[in-house]
N, C-alpha and C positions, 0 to 999 in steps of 0.2 A: 607554183609555190605551195607548200606545205598546208597552209591555212584556206587557200582557195581550193585546193584537192580535197581537204576534210569536208566542206561544207556540203557537196552531194550526197556523201556518205551517212553524214549525220543525217541529213533529211531523211535518207532512206530508212536508217535505223527506227527515226520518230514515228515514220510512217507505218513501220510493220508493227511497233509497239502500239501506236494506237490502234491500230487495226484489231490487234488482239485482244486488247483491253474491250474494244466493241463488243467482239465477239463474246469475250468473256461476260461482259455484263448481259448481253442477249440471252445467254446460255441461263445464267443465274436468274433472269427476270422469268424465262419460260419455265425453270424449274418450281418457281416459288408463286406462278401464278394459278395453277390448278388448287393448291392449298389455300390460296385467299378467297378463290370463288367457292370453295368447299363451307369455308368457316362462315361465308355471308350468305350461301343459299339458305332459302327456307324449305325445308322439308314438306313432304304431302303431308305427313302427320302432324306437324305443327299447324299447316293450314286448316285442318279439320278438326283440331282442337276445339271443344265445345268453349263457349264464352267464359265460363267460369274455371276452366281450366288453369295450370300453372304457367308461368313465363317468367323471364326476367324482368328486373324492376324497371318501372316505367319512368317517363321524362319529365322534365320541369313543366312541359304543356300538358301532362295529366294533373299534375299538383295543382296548375292553374286552373283546367277545367274543374277540379272537384271543388275548389274554392268559389268558383262561380256558382256551383251547385249549390252550396251553402248560402250564397247571396240571394239565390233565387228562391229558395225555399223561404227564406224569412220574407221575401218580397209577396209570395204567394200566401203566407199567413194574414200578412198586412192589408191586402186587396181582398182577402177571402176568395180568391181565384181558384175553384176546384179543378177547372181544367189543365192550368198550369201545376197546381200542386200534384196531380195524377202522375204527369210526366217526369217526375223525380224520384219515384219510386218503383222496383222491380215488381212483378206480380206475386212475388213470394214474400214481399216486406213484411218485417215485423217492428211496429213500434209500440214501445215501451213509455208512457207517459206519466208524470207524478212519482217518477223512482225516488229513492233516497238519495242523497249527496253522494254516496259511495257505488250508486248505480244498481243497486239490488231493490227487489220488492217492484212495487208499480202496478199499472194497469195496462195488460197486453194485447194489441191489436195486431191479429195475423191475416195476412191476404191485403192485397190493394184495395179492395170495397171497404174495408173496415178502417183502413189506414186514411183514405181519403174522406169516410165518415166522421173522422175525429175532428175535421176541419170544422165541422157544423158547431165545436164548442166555442169558435171565434163570435158567434153569434151574440155572445154575452156581453160583448162590449161592442161600443160605437166605433171607436177607432183605437188604431195601435202602432206604435212604430218599434220593431225591431232592429238592433244594431248588433252586428258583428264585434266582439272584443277582441278576440285572439282565436287561433285556430293552428293545430298541430296534425299536419296531414302525412302520412306514412303510406307511400305507394311500394306495396309489397310484393307485387308481381304484374305480369301484363294485364291482368283484368282484375285483380284485386287491391284493394287499398282500405286503411283504417284512419279515422279520424276522431280528435278531441277537441273540441272547440267550446267558447263561451261567449253568451250574447246578453243583453239587456235588452228587458222588454217594458215599453211604456203602455199600459192597457188603461183606456177611458170608458170607465163604466157609467151608464145613463144615470142621471136623479130617479130617487122613487119618492114614494110618499112619505116616507122616513130618513131619507139620506140625500144628501146633495149629490151632484156630479163629482165621480171619484175617481182619482188617476192612481193606479197601482203601477209600481216600479218594482221589477223583479228580475234577480240575476239567474241565468240559466247555464247548465252545462249538457253538451251533446256528447254522447260516445255513439259513434258510428262504425258502420262497415260499408263499403262500396263496392260494386262489380262494375266491369266495363262490358256493354252488351251491345254489339253491331255499332261500335265506335263511341258511345255515348257512356259518360258515368252516372249511375244513378245510386240511390239507397237502397240498400238490402235489408240493414238492421239499423235502427236509432232509439238510442234511450235517452229519454228528457228528464233531467233532475232540476227542478227549480232550489235554489242555493238560499237565496235570501230574498228579503221583500219588505217593501213599505209603502203606506197609502198617505194619500193627501187629497184634499178638496181642489177639485178642478178650478183653474180661473177662466172666466169666458174671454174669448178674443174679439176685440172690438174690430170689426172689419168697416174699412171706409164707406161701403155703399149698401 
């Protein structure tokens, strides 16, 4: 019958078409594979680029790491931990303190030793609590980023012969430049600007024991 006679022929044609499509598909894949490999390969020149060299924008993980860096900085200040504080800056770091609100002027500390020594100023207060208010981090390259963040600081100054224990509450702005070296983000430049401040008399805490 015509219908039954057509079935084997149709199967043969479909098989040929399927085989041809498969071969064509493999050919297309083979022709595109080298281009894909070339686009994802890392050149020896890129691998040898210095840590401060240019590169494509970083990932969300980089932004998260930098925000962690900001938090660790505040923790090191509150605990007066120079060991941790030192790890947050590059050896050629520049720290400007007490800059105007627009980021100009201020006192400049250049080099890691001068930057770490600036933490000695924390000895003026007994306790402190620094809290990040907000932060805007921009990863500008594979190894570079900038940051603009705000924080509030509560500084408790001990009583003196002429004044009671005092709490100083201060608003702070940090303008930063970061670099990624050996897979770790560090601060290369920081400008610290106090924006506002008010003082109050500390209230003693009544501990149960």
